[in-house]
N, C-alpha and C positions, 0 to 999 in steps of 0.2 A: 804382701804375699798374695799370690794369685789364688783364686778360688780352686782351680784344678789342683794346684800343689797342696793346698790345705786339705781338700777332700782325699787326695791320694795318701797323704801322711796319716790322716784320721783312719783310713782304711788299712793302714799298716803295709802299704805297698811301696816298693821302690820304683824308680822311673822305668827300669828295664821291664819289670813285671807288668806295670800298667800299659806301657807301650806295646808290649808283645800281645797282651790280652785284648787290647783295643785295635790291634792291627795297624799301628803307626810306628814310625821310627822313634828311637830314643832322642835323636837330634831334634826332630820336630816337636816332641813333647817338651823337651828342655826349652826350646825357643818359645813355646806357648806359655809355659810356666814363668818364664822371664819377661813376658810381655813383648818379645821381639817378633812374634808372629801372631797374627790374629787367629783366634779359634774359629774354625769354619764349622758350619752346622753338621755336615756329615761326621766330622771328627768328634764333635760334641756328643752326638748321638751314641757313637761307639764308646767313648769315654764314660758317658753316663750309664751305659749298660753295665760296665765293669764296676763303676763306683756306686752302683745301685742308687741313683738319684735321677731326678727329672733333668733333662738336658738344659732347660731354661735356668737351672740353678748355677750353671757354669758361665752364664752371661750376667754379671752383676748389674750392668746398666739396663738390661732388659727387665730384670726383676724389679728394679726401682721404678722403671717406667710403668710397669704393670700395676704398681701400688698407687701411683699418682691418680687422684680423682680427675675425671674429665671435666671440661668446662661446664658451665650451666646448661641445663637442658631446657630448650624452649619448646613450648607446646604449640 
């Protein structure tokens, strides 16, 4: 399940409600939730406003990358 869909359902919103509030089409939201269209940053920002979350939460790979420790630090 996509992060966007999970957050939308937890917020108790339908696709039409979220799409309208975020200013994107239902078709586009559906494709994003199904993984058929990549989530673009501007859309993530608008969706996050409605879902009341940080936009980075909508990008699981980015969140994981941010958790990874960087390589050794050389002085």
